[in-house]
Structures are given as structure tokens and as C-alpha cells.
All heavy atoms as TSV, in Angstrom:
chain	resi	resn	atom	element	x	y	z
A	1	MET	N	N	29.869	3.635	2.665
A	1	MET	CA	C	28.454	3.572	2.368
A	1	MET	C	C	27.912	2.199	2.680
A	1	MET	O	O	28.586	1.109	2.322
A	1	MET	CB	C	28.279	3.860	0.786
A	1	MET	CG	C	26.963	3.938	0.414
A	1	MET	SD	S	26.864	4.515	-1.305
A	1	MET	CE	C	25.153	5.042	-1.351
A	2	THR	N	N	26.792	2.203	3.322
A	2	THR	CA	C	26.200	0.908	3.705
A	2	THR	C	C	25.383	0.405	2.528
A	2	THR	O	O	24.846	1.033	1.733
A	2	THR	CB	C	25.282	0.973	4.929
A	2	THR	OG1	O	24.296	1.914	4.733
A	2	THR	CG2	C	26.125	1.428	6.164
A	3	GLU	N	N	25.320	-0.941	2.445
A	3	GLU	CA	C	24.512	-1.572	1.384
A	3	GLU	C	C	23.051	-1.648	1.834
A	3	GLU	O	O	22.730	-1.855	2.932
A	3	GLU	CB	C	25.069	-2.991	1.088
A	3	GLU	CG	C	26.317	-2.982	0.280
A	3	GLU	CD	C	26.593	-4.397	-0.319
A	3	GLU	OE1	O	25.562	-5.058	-0.647
A	3	GLU	OE2	O	27.737	-4.698	-0.418
A	4	VAL	N	N	22.191	-1.621	0.873
A	4	VAL	CA	C	20.795	-1.758	1.095
A	4	VAL	C	C	20.477	-3.200	1.106
A	4	VAL	O	O	20.839	-3.964	0.257
A	4	VAL	CB	C	19.940	-1.009	0.000
A	4	VAL	CG1	C	18.489	-1.207	0.185
A	4	VAL	CG2	C	20.337	0.453	-0.042
A	5	THR	N	N	19.721	-3.578	2.121
A	5	THR	CA	C	19.330	-5.058	2.225
A	5	THR	C	C	18.171	-5.291	1.279
A	5	THR	O	O	17.448	-4.371	0.798
A	5	THR	CB	C	18.928	-5.400	3.687
A	5	THR	OG1	O	17.685	-4.727	3.914
A	5	THR	CG2	C	19.938	-5.037	4.714
A	6	PRO	N	N	17.998	-6.576	0.979
A	6	PRO	CA	C	16.751	-6.886	0.048
A	6	PRO	C	C	15.509	-6.399	0.696
A	6	PRO	O	O	14.644	-6.003	-0.043
A	6	PRO	CB	C	16.875	-8.431	-0.035
A	6	PRO	CG	C	18.380	-8.742	0.164
A	6	PRO	CD	C	18.855	-7.742	1.133
A	7	GLU	N	N	15.388	-6.487	1.978
A	7	GLU	CA	C	14.077	-6.071	2.590
A	7	GLU	C	C	13.937	-4.573	2.498
A	7	GLU	O	O	12.916	-4.136	2.134
A	7	GLU	CB	C	14.141	-6.462	4.144
A	7	GLU	CG	C	12.819	-5.974	4.794
A	7	GLU	CD	C	12.731	-6.305	6.273
A	7	GLU	OE1	O	13.678	-6.932	6.816
A	7	GLU	OE2	O	11.693	-6.028	6.889
A	8	GLU	N	N	15.047	-3.764	2.656
A	8	GLU	CA	C	14.961	-2.301	2.469
A	8	GLU	C	C	14.752	-2.000	1.067
A	8	GLU	O	O	13.910	-1.085	0.752
A	8	GLU	CB	C	16.286	-1.729	2.944
A	8	GLU	CG	C	16.554	-1.797	4.433
A	8	GLU	CD	C	17.894	-1.316	4.834
A	8	GLU	OE1	O	18.874	-1.572	4.010
A	8	GLU	OE2	O	18.146	-0.757	5.886
A	9	GLN	N	N	15.230	-2.679	0.159
A	9	GLN	CA	C	14.964	-2.417	-1.298
A	9	GLN	C	C	13.547	-2.659	-1.612
A	9	GLN	O	O	12.869	-1.906	-2.317
A	9	GLN	CB	C	15.857	-3.329	-2.128
A	9	GLN	CG	C	15.631	-3.157	-3.654
A	9	GLN	CD	C	15.972	-1.760	-4.158
A	9	GLN	OE1	O	16.959	-1.133	-3.691
A	9	GLN	NE2	N	15.270	-1.343	-5.122
A	10	SER	N	N	12.975	-3.766	-1.134
A	10	SER	CA	C	11.559	-4.147	-1.301
A	10	SER	C	C	10.696	-3.036	-0.730
A	10	SER	O	O	9.720	-2.614	-1.425
A	10	SER	CB	C	11.264	-5.452	-0.641
A	10	SER	OG	O	9.847	-5.794	-0.738
A	11	LYS	N	N	10.983	-2.612	0.469
A	11	LYS	CA	C	10.154	-1.549	1.136
A	11	LYS	C	C	10.193	-0.288	0.264
A	11	LYS	O	O	9.139	0.411	0.134
A	11	LYS	CB	C	10.644	-1.286	2.547
A	11	LYS	CG	C	10.252	-2.440	3.466
A	11	LYS	CD	C	10.749	-2.199	4.867
A	11	LYS	CE	C	10.413	-3.329	5.825
A	11	LYS	NZ	N	10.893	-3.083	7.166
A	12	ASP	N	N	11.352	0.101	-0.181
A	12	ASP	CA	C	11.588	1.336	-1.015
A	12	ASP	C	C	10.645	1.190	-2.364
A	12	ASP	O	O	10.029	2.164	-2.634
A	12	ASP	CB	C	13.009	1.470	-1.381
A	12	ASP	CG	C	13.808	2.046	-0.285
A	12	ASP	OD1	O	13.317	2.424	0.766
A	12	ASP	OD2	O	15.060	1.997	-0.395
A	13	GLU	N	N	10.667	0.008	-2.895
A	13	GLU	CA	C	9.827	-0.229	-4.009
A	13	GLU	C	C	8.349	-0.066	-3.813
A	13	GLU	O	O	7.589	0.500	-4.538
A	13	GLU	CB	C	10.151	-1.590	-4.649
A	13	GLU	CG	C	11.562	-1.637	-5.310
A	13	GLU	CD	C	11.975	-2.998	-5.691
A	13	GLU	OE1	O	11.171	-3.955	-5.539
A	13	GLU	OE2	O	13.145	-3.176	-6.091
A	14	PHE	N	N	7.972	-0.577	-2.659
A	14	PHE	CA	C	6.549	-0.457	-2.189
A	14	PHE	C	C	6.131	1.021	-1.983
A	14	PHE	O	O	5.058	1.402	-2.391
A	14	PHE	CB	C	6.177	-1.323	-1.035
A	14	PHE	CG	C	5.925	-2.767	-1.394
A	14	PHE	CD1	C	6.759	-3.757	-0.996
A	14	PHE	CD2	C	4.710	-3.099	-2.136
A	14	PHE	CE1	C	6.406	-5.112	-1.298
A	14	PHE	CE2	C	4.510	-4.397	-2.459
A	14	PHE	CZ	C	5.367	-5.407	-2.066
A	15	PHE	N	N	7.039	1.694	-1.304
A	15	PHE	CA	C	6.759	3.105	-1.031
A	15	PHE	C	C	6.732	3.929	-2.405
A	15	PHE	O	O	5.744	4.774	-2.527
A	15	PHE	CB	C	7.887	3.733	-0.146
A	15	PHE	CG	C	7.543	3.581	1.253
A	15	PHE	CD1	C	8.444	2.943	2.088
A	15	PHE	CD2	C	6.411	4.144	1.870
A	15	PHE	CE1	C	8.139	2.764	3.446
A	15	PHE	CE2	C	6.104	3.893	3.214
A	15	PHE	CZ	C	7.013	3.243	4.007
A	16	ALA	N	N	7.540	3.642	-3.375
A	16	ALA	CA	C	7.425	4.255	-4.628
A	16	ALA	C	C	6.158	3.934	-5.306
A	16	ALA	O	O	5.520	4.880	-5.883
A	16	ALA	CB	C	8.647	3.802	-5.521
A	17	ARG	N	N	5.681	2.701	-5.289
A	17	ARG	CA	C	4.492	2.332	-5.848
A	17	ARG	C	C	3.291	2.944	-5.168
A	17	ARG	O	O	2.276	3.445	-5.844
A	17	ARG	CB	C	4.284	0.841	-5.904
A	17	ARG	CG	C	5.158	0.055	-6.866
A	17	ARG	CD	C	5.262	-1.461	-6.672
A	17	ARG	NE	N	3.902	-2.053	-6.758
A	17	ARG	CZ	C	3.743	-3.308	-6.360
A	17	ARG	NH1	N	4.666	-4.023	-5.942
A	17	ARG	NH2	N	2.426	-3.740	-6.397
A	18	LEU	N	N	3.333	2.963	-3.878
A	18	LEU	CA	C	2.287	3.684	-3.123
A	18	LEU	C	C	2.204	5.154	-3.459
A	18	LEU	O	O	1.076	5.764	-3.618
A	18	LEU	CB	C	2.528	3.478	-1.605
A	18	LEU	CG	C	1.437	3.943	-0.636
A	18	LEU	CD1	C	0.105	3.356	-0.942
A	18	LEU	CD2	C	1.855	3.587	0.776
A	19	GLY	N	N	3.325	5.834	-3.559
A	19	GLY	CA	C	3.392	7.260	-3.912
A	19	GLY	C	C	2.818	7.477	-5.244
A	19	GLY	O	O	1.982	8.419	-5.437
A	20	SER	N	N	3.106	6.556	-6.284
A	20	SER	CA	C	2.503	6.779	-7.582
A	20	SER	C	C	0.994	6.577	-7.507
A	20	SER	O	O	0.285	7.330	-8.281
A	20	SER	CB	C	3.181	5.762	-8.510
A	20	SER	OG	O	4.507	6.112	-8.686
A	21	LEU	N	N	0.584	5.535	-6.845
A	21	LEU	CA	C	-0.857	5.292	-6.768
A	21	LEU	C	C	-1.615	6.456	-6.062
A	21	LEU	O	O	-2.627	6.854	-6.575
A	21	LEU	CB	C	-1.130	4.005	-5.969
A	21	LEU	CG	C	-2.576	3.641	-5.694
A	21	LEU	CD1	C	-3.296	3.462	-7.020
A	21	LEU	CD2	C	-2.701	2.419	-4.800
A	22	ALA	N	N	-0.973	7.010	-4.980
A	22	ALA	CA	C	-1.658	8.125	-4.317
A	22	ALA	C	C	-1.668	9.379	-5.240
A	22	ALA	O	O	-2.819	10.051	-5.305
A	22	ALA	CB	C	-0.759	8.475	-3.029
A	23	GLU	N	N	-0.710	9.572	-5.976
A	23	GLU	CA	C	-0.735	10.783	-6.907
A	23	GLU	C	C	-1.704	10.565	-7.990
A	23	GLU	O	O	-2.483	11.513	-8.318
A	23	GLU	CB	C	0.605	10.891	-7.618
A	23	GLU	CG	C	1.729	11.437	-6.657
A	23	GLU	CD	C	3.127	11.478	-7.307
A	23	GLU	OE1	O	3.307	11.030	-8.460
A	23	GLU	OE2	O	4.008	12.127	-6.586
A	24	GLU	N	N	-1.876	9.349	-8.551
A	24	GLU	CA	C	-2.906	9.087	-9.474
A	24	GLU	C	C	-4.359	9.182	-8.984
A	24	GLU	O	O	-5.251	9.768	-9.562
A	24	GLU	CB	C	-2.761	7.578	-10.053
A	24	GLU	CG	C	-3.648	7.200	-11.149
A	24	GLU	CD	C	-3.415	5.828	-11.634
A	24	GLU	OE1	O	-2.487	5.200	-11.268
A	24	GLU	OE2	O	-4.408	5.342	-12.393
A	25	MET	N	N	-4.535	8.706	-7.679
A	25	MET	CA	C	-5.850	8.831	-7.071
A	25	MET	C	C	-6.202	10.387	-6.884
A	25	MET	O	O	-7.346	10.722	-7.134
A	25	MET	CB	C	-5.877	8.034	-5.751
A	25	MET	CG	C	-5.876	6.594	-5.870
A	25	MET	SD	S	-5.429	5.652	-4.361
A	25	MET	CE	C	-6.790	6.190	-3.324
A	26	VAL	N	N	-5.228	11.126	-6.389
A	26	VAL	CA	C	-5.451	12.507	-6.129
A	26	VAL	C	C	-5.855	13.279	-7.486
A	26	VAL	O	O	-6.775	14.046	-7.569
A	26	VAL	CB	C	-4.338	13.202	-5.507
A	26	VAL	CG1	C	-4.441	14.711	-5.463
A	26	VAL	CG2	C	-4.128	12.651	-4.088
A	27	ALA	N	N	-5.079	12.873	-8.533
A	27	ALA	CA	C	-5.426	13.450	-9.872
A	27	ALA	C	C	-6.817	13.197	-10.378
A	27	ALA	O	O	-7.380	14.062	-10.969
A	27	ALA	CB	C	-4.317	13.064	-10.840
A	28	LYS	N	N	-7.243	11.928	-10.145
A	28	LYS	CA	C	-8.513	11.531	-10.699
A	28	LYS	C	C	-9.642	11.769	-9.756
A	28	LYS	O	O	-10.817	12.093	-10.304
A	28	LYS	CB	C	-8.435	10.045	-10.953
A	28	LYS	CG	C	-7.597	9.646	-12.122
A	28	LYS	CD	C	-7.693	8.186	-12.485
A	28	LYS	CE	C	-6.820	7.937	-13.782
A	28	LYS	NZ	N	-6.970	6.576	-14.153
A	29	HIS	N	N	-9.466	11.789	-8.368
A	29	HIS	CA	C	-10.622	11.873	-7.491
A	29	HIS	C	C	-10.480	12.835	-6.411
A	29	HIS	O	O	-11.355	12.908	-5.519
A	29	HIS	CB	C	-10.938	10.495	-7.000
A	29	HIS	CG	C	-11.260	9.477	-8.094
A	29	HIS	ND1	N	-12.371	9.573	-8.798
A	29	HIS	CD2	C	-10.558	8.365	-8.483
A	29	HIS	CE1	C	-12.394	8.534	-9.644
A	29	HIS	NE2	N	-11.276	7.820	-9.546
A	30	GLY	N	N	-9.361	13.493	-6.343
A	30	GLY	CA	C	-9.086	14.526	-5.281
A	30	GLY	C	C	-8.574	13.943	-4.006
A	30	GLY	O	O	-8.454	12.732	-3.778
A	31	LYS	N	N	-8.132	14.884	-3.147
A	31	LYS	CA	C	-7.398	14.480	-1.940
A	31	LYS	C	C	-8.290	13.836	-0.971
A	31	LYS	O	O	-7.935	12.874	-0.194
A	31	LYS	CB	C	-6.890	15.806	-1.227
A	31	LYS	CG	C	-5.751	16.484	-1.912
A	31	LYS	CD	C	-5.479	17.780	-1.268
A	31	LYS	CE	C	-4.116	17.870	-0.800
A	31	LYS	NZ	N	-3.770	19.237	-0.183
A	32	ASP	N	N	-9.568	14.274	-0.755
A	32	ASP	CA	C	-10.474	13.698	0.280
A	32	ASP	C	C	-10.676	12.211	-0.065
A	32	ASP	O	O	-10.568	11.335	0.861
A	32	ASP	CB	C	-11.824	14.381	0.302
A	32	ASP	CG	C	-11.656	15.792	0.913
A	32	ASP	OD1	O	-10.672	16.046	1.555
A	32	ASP	OD2	O	-12.550	16.556	0.734
A	33	PHE	N	N	-11.098	11.874	-1.325
A	33	PHE	CA	C	-11.183	10.477	-1.618
A	33	PHE	C	C	-9.962	9.722	-1.428
A	33	PHE	O	O	-9.964	8.591	-0.882
A	33	PHE	CB	C	-11.650	10.264	-3.129
A	33	PHE	CG	C	-11.522	8.831	-3.563
A	33	PHE	CD1	C	-12.504	7.994	-3.260
A	33	PHE	CD2	C	-10.492	8.433	-4.283
A	33	PHE	CE1	C	-12.414	6.673	-3.689
A	33	PHE	CE2	C	-10.311	7.154	-4.763
A	33	PHE	CZ	C	-11.294	6.176	-4.405
A	34	SER	N	N	-8.844	10.191	-1.869
A	34	SER	CA	C	-7.522	9.500	-1.795
A	34	SER	C	C	-7.127	9.219	-0.305
A	34	SER	O	O	-6.696	8.104	0.044
A	34	SER	CB	C	-6.399	10.263	-2.469
A	34	SER	OG	O	-6.783	10.482	-3.829
A	35	MET	N	N	-7.289	10.249	0.516
A	35	MET	CA	C	-6.912	10.049	1.956
A	35	MET	C	C	-7.853	8.976	2.585
A	35	MET	O	O	-7.452	8.155	3.311
A	35	MET	CB	C	-6.959	11.373	2.701
A	35	MET	CG	C	-5.826	12.282	2.402
A	35	MET	SD	S	-5.815	13.739	3.353
A	35	MET	CE	C	-7.329	14.596	2.874
A	36	GLY	N	N	-9.155	9.116	2.267
A	36	GLY	CA	C	-10.072	8.218	2.837
A	36	GLY	C	C	-9.808	6.773	2.479
A	36	GLY	O	O	-9.867	5.832	3.240
A	37	ALA	N	N	-9.554	6.526	1.152
A	37	ALA	CA	C	-9.182	5.192	0.671
A	37	ALA	C	C	-7.994	4.666	1.336
A	37	ALA	O	O	-7.957	3.426	1.763
A	37	ALA	CB	C	-9.043	5.238	-0.819
A	38	LEU	N	N	-6.927	5.465	1.479
A	38	LEU	CA	C	-5.668	4.966	2.133
A	38	LEU	C	C	-5.912	4.680	3.632
A	38	LEU	O	O	-5.330	3.670	4.176
A	38	LEU	CB	C	-4.500	5.906	1.873
A	38	LEU	CG	C	-4.109	6.090	0.435
A	38	LEU	CD1	C	-3.154	7.231	0.254
A	38	LEU	CD2	C	-3.491	4.722	-0.029
A	39	VAL	N	N	-6.683	5.577	4.307
A	39	VAL	CA	C	-7.014	5.284	5.734
A	39	VAL	C	C	-7.831	4.083	5.877
A	39	VAL	O	O	-7.569	3.267	6.782
A	39	VAL	CB	C	-7.694	6.491	6.403
A	39	VAL	CG1	C	-8.283	6.202	7.688
A	39	VAL	CG2	C	-6.697	7.719	6.449
A	40	LEU	N	N	-8.735	3.896	4.983
A	40	LEU	CA	C	-9.631	2.676	5.005
A	40	LEU	C	C	-8.780	1.368	4.844
A	40	LEU	O	O	-8.908	0.372	5.527
A	40	LEU	CB	C	-10.763	2.722	3.963
A	40	LEU	CG	C	-11.726	1.594	4.036
A	40	LEU	CD1	C	-12.401	1.469	5.351
A	40	LEU	CD2	C	-12.754	1.848	2.886
A	41	ALA	N	N	-7.760	1.473	3.806
A	41	ALA	CA	C	-6.923	0.370	3.683
A	41	ALA	C	C	-6.111	0.085	4.903
A	41	ALA	O	O	-5.920	-1.111	5.300
A	41	ALA	CB	C	-6.004	0.616	2.435
A	42	ALA	N	N	-5.589	1.060	5.599
A	42	ALA	CA	C	-4.847	0.905	6.776
A	42	ALA	C	C	-5.672	0.335	7.843
A	42	ALA	O	O	-5.231	-0.595	8.639
A	42	ALA	CB	C	-4.220	2.278	7.281
A	43	ARG	N	N	-6.886	0.715	7.975
A	43	ARG	CA	C	-7.841	0.161	9.016
A	43	ARG	C	C	-8.054	-1.301	8.723
A	43	ARG	O	O	-8.028	-2.137	9.623
A	43	ARG	CB	C	-9.134	0.972	8.952
A	43	ARG	CG	C	-10.219	0.391	9.917
A	43	ARG	CD	C	-11.510	1.309	9.900
A	43	ARG	NE	N	-12.382	0.723	10.730
A	43	ARG	CZ	C	-13.627	1.167	10.781
A	43	ARG	NH1	N	-13.993	2.292	10.190
A	43	ARG	NH2	N	-14.549	0.565	11.618
A	44	TRP	N	N	-8.278	-1.678	7.457
A	44	TRP	CA	C	-8.487	-3.081	7.063
A	44	TRP	C	C	-7.199	-3.964	7.486
A	44	TRP	O	O	-7.339	-5.038	8.017
A	44	TRP	CB	C	-8.717	-3.318	5.651
A	44	TRP	CG	C	-10.187	-2.762	5.249
A	44	TRP	CD1	C	-11.145	-2.514	6.087
A	44	TRP	CD2	C	-10.654	-2.573	3.863
A	44	TRP	NE1	N	-12.286	-2.107	5.297
A	44	TRP	CE2	C	-11.927	-2.221	4.024
A	44	TRP	CE3	C	-10.035	-2.730	2.624
A	44	TRP	CZ2	C	-12.687	-1.834	2.889
A	44	TRP	CZ3	C	-10.724	-2.362	1.612
A	44	TRP	CH2	C	-12.069	-2.020	1.627
A	45	ILE	N	N	-6.029	-3.383	7.249
A	45	ILE	CA	C	-4.869	-4.175	7.686
A	45	ILE	C	C	-4.776	-4.248	9.169
A	45	ILE	O	O	-4.537	-5.302	9.711
A	45	ILE	CB	C	-3.585	-3.351	7.120
A	45	ILE	CG1	C	-3.551	-3.466	5.645
A	45	ILE	CG2	C	-2.321	-3.937	7.739
A	45	ILE	CD1	C	-2.528	-2.476	5.038
A	46	ALA	N	N	-5.127	-3.169	9.945
A	46	ALA	CA	C	-5.069	-3.203	11.375
A	46	ALA	C	C	-6.073	-4.200	11.966
A	46	ALA	O	O	-5.758	-4.828	12.909
A	46	ALA	CB	C	-5.300	-1.835	11.936
A	47	GLU	N	N	-7.257	-4.340	11.237
A	47	GLU	CA	C	-8.240	-5.327	11.701
A	47	GLU	C	C	-8.065	-6.655	11.100
A	47	GLU	O	O	-8.988	-7.481	11.289
A	47	GLU	CB	C	-9.605	-4.729	11.252
A	47	GLU	CG	C	-9.986	-3.488	12.000
A	47	GLU	CD	C	-11.162	-2.774	11.507
A	47	GLU	OE1	O	-11.820	-3.315	10.487
A	47	GLU	OE2	O	-11.662	-1.736	12.125
A	48	ASN	N	N	-6.948	-6.924	10.500
A	48	ASN	CA	C	-6.714	-8.249	9.859
A	48	ASN	C	C	-7.805	-8.649	8.835
A	48	ASN	O	O	-8.140	-9.831	8.714
A	48	ASN	CB	C	-6.517	-9.399	10.861
A	48	ASN	CG	C	-5.326	-9.162	11.631
A	48	ASN	OD1	O	-4.279	-8.845	11.249
A	48	ASN	ND2	N	-5.416	-9.293	13.027
A	49	ARG	N	N	-8.348	-7.681	8.154
A	49	ARG	CA	C	-9.404	-7.988	7.111
A	49	ARG	C	C	-8.693	-8.182	5.807
A	49	ARG	O	O	-9.463	-8.500	4.809
A	49	ARG	CB	C	-10.343	-6.837	7.076
A	49	ARG	CG	C	-11.207	-6.768	8.376
A	49	ARG	CD	C	-12.194	-5.601	8.467
A	49	ARG	NE	N	-13.115	-5.634	7.252
A	49	ARG	CZ	C	-13.926	-4.768	6.953
A	49	ARG	NH1	N	-13.967	-3.636	7.575
A	49	ARG	NH2	N	-14.808	-4.920	5.906
A	50	ILE	N	N	-7.499	-7.880	5.646
A	50	ILE	CA	C	-6.718	-8.216	4.364
A	50	ILE	C	C	-5.698	-9.256	4.768
A	50	ILE	O	O	-4.867	-9.085	5.608
A	50	ILE	CB	C	-6.100	-6.892	3.889
A	50	ILE	CG1	C	-7.088	-5.864	3.494
A	50	ILE	CG2	C	-5.141	-7.192	2.701
A	50	ILE	CD1	C	-6.513	-4.552	3.006
A	51	GLY	N	N	-5.762	-10.349	4.033
A	51	GLY	CA	C	-4.775	-11.366	4.232
A	51	GLY	C	C	-4.287	-11.920	2.919
A	51	GLY	O	O	-4.407	-11.363	1.886
A	52	HIS	N	N	-3.619	-13.131	2.968
A	52	HIS	CA	C	-3.107	-13.678	1.813
A	52	HIS	C	C	-3.612	-15.193	1.683
A	52	HIS	O	O	-3.588	-15.886	2.690
A	52	HIS	CB	C	-1.552	-13.619	1.860
A	52	HIS	CG	C	-1.060	-12.286	1.908
A	52	HIS	ND1	N	-0.916	-11.526	0.723
A	52	HIS	CD2	C	-0.628	-11.465	2.894
A	52	HIS	CE1	C	-0.427	-10.365	1.129
A	52	HIS	NE2	N	-0.245	-10.227	2.357
A	53	THR	N	N	-3.829	-15.595	0.540
A	53	THR	CA	C	-4.139	-16.957	0.238
A	53	THR	C	C	-2.864	-17.787	0.257
A	53	THR	O	O	-1.705	-17.302	0.173
A	53	THR	CB	C	-4.886	-17.158	-1.062
A	53	THR	OG1	O	-4.053	-16.804	-2.157
A	53	THR	CG2	C	-6.213	-16.218	-1.078
A	54	ALA	N	N	-2.987	-19.077	0.103
A	54	ALA	CA	C	-1.801	-20.032	-0.083
A	54	ALA	C	C	-0.973	-19.570	-1.267
A	54	ALA	O	O	0.293	-19.838	-1.292
A	54	ALA	CB	C	-2.243	-21.471	-0.105
A	55	LEU	N	N	-1.619	-19.046	-2.252
A	55	LEU	CA	C	-0.848	-18.716	-3.555
A	55	LEU	C	C	-0.299	-17.288	-3.439
A	55	LEU	O	O	0.384	-16.841	-4.395
A	55	LEU	CB	C	-1.883	-18.823	-4.681
A	55	LEU	CG	C	-2.513	-20.100	-4.996
A	55	LEU	CD1	C	-3.527	-20.031	-6.108
A	55	LEU	CD2	C	-1.453	-21.105	-5.343
A	56	GLY	N	N	-0.455	-16.567	-2.343
A	56	GLY	CA	C	0.145	-15.335	-2.223
A	56	GLY	C	C	-0.691	-14.200	-2.737
A	56	GLY	O	O	-0.284	-13.016	-2.794
A	57	GLU	N	N	-1.869	-14.483	-3.198
A	57	GLU	CA	C	-2.745	-13.397	-3.713
A	57	GLU	C	C	-3.496	-12.662	-2.577
A	57	GLU	O	O	-3.897	-13.280	-1.585
A	57	GLU	CB	C	-3.890	-14.061	-4.583
A	57	GLU	CG	C	-3.200	-14.714	-5.849
A	57	GLU	CD	C	-4.280	-15.584	-6.546
A	57	GLU	OE1	O	-5.389	-15.692	-6.147
A	57	GLU	OE2	O	-3.862	-16.142	-7.586
A	58	ALA	N	N	-3.570	-11.380	-2.668
A	58	ALA	CA	C	-4.299	-10.612	-1.667
A	58	ALA	C	C	-5.792	-10.913	-1.673
A	58	ALA	O	O	-6.257	-11.032	-2.790
A	58	ALA	CB	C	-4.002	-9.147	-1.886
A	59	LYS	N	N	-6.417	-11.006	-0.523
A	59	LYS	CA	C	-7.885	-11.213	-0.500
A	59	LYS	C	C	-8.361	-10.416	0.773
A	59	LYS	O	O	-7.677	-10.195	1.703
A	59	LYS	CB	C	-8.118	-12.676	-0.423
A	59	LYS	CG	C	-7.928	-13.237	0.882
A	59	LYS	CD	C	-8.551	-14.724	1.094
A	59	LYS	CE	C	-8.694	-15.137	2.451
A	59	LYS	NZ	N	-9.355	-16.304	2.701
A	60	VAL	N	N	-9.663	-10.125	0.686
A	60	VAL	CA	C	-10.311	-9.487	1.810
A	60	VAL	C	C	-11.039	-10.550	2.561
A	60	VAL	O	O	-11.813	-11.311	1.916
A	60	VAL	CB	C	-11.346	-8.380	1.309
A	60	VAL	CG1	C	-12.028	-7.789	2.479
A	60	VAL	CG2	C	-10.528	-7.290	0.585
A	61	ASN	N	N	-10.786	-10.637	3.884
A	61	ASN	CA	C	-11.543	-11.735	4.675
A	61	ASN	C	C	-12.994	-11.299	4.984
A	61	ASN	O	O	-13.360	-10.316	5.072
A	61	ASN	CB	C	-10.840	-11.822	5.982
A	61	ASN	CG	C	-9.447	-12.378	5.852
A	61	ASN	OD1	O	-9.120	-13.087	4.864
A	61	ASN	ND2	N	-8.554	-11.941	6.678
């Protein structure tokens, strides 16, 4: 059995958090809102509109 690297573990944790967030969004606001919000977030990432400050806090440019 291969060991999970720290990077793989971190990615797995983020996917679990993202899955939980998506489920919560769907429950409260439906599929259309949830998909739109996630697509919009992906677009912001692709356009470098989401970055990090020197302190590591997420910010919108």
C-alpha cells in the first residue's frame, strides 16, 4: 500500500470541505445557485481575481 503524501492529504481535505459546502448550498439555495456560485469562483480563480495577502488570507483583487 502506498503512503499518502502531505499534499495528497491536504487536497483530500479540501475536496471533503468543498463537498460539504456544496451540499449545504444545495440544501439552502438549490442546485442552480450552487452551481453558479462554484462556476463563478472557478472563473475568478482562472482570471487571477482571487489571491493571497502576505498573511495568507484570501482576498479578491
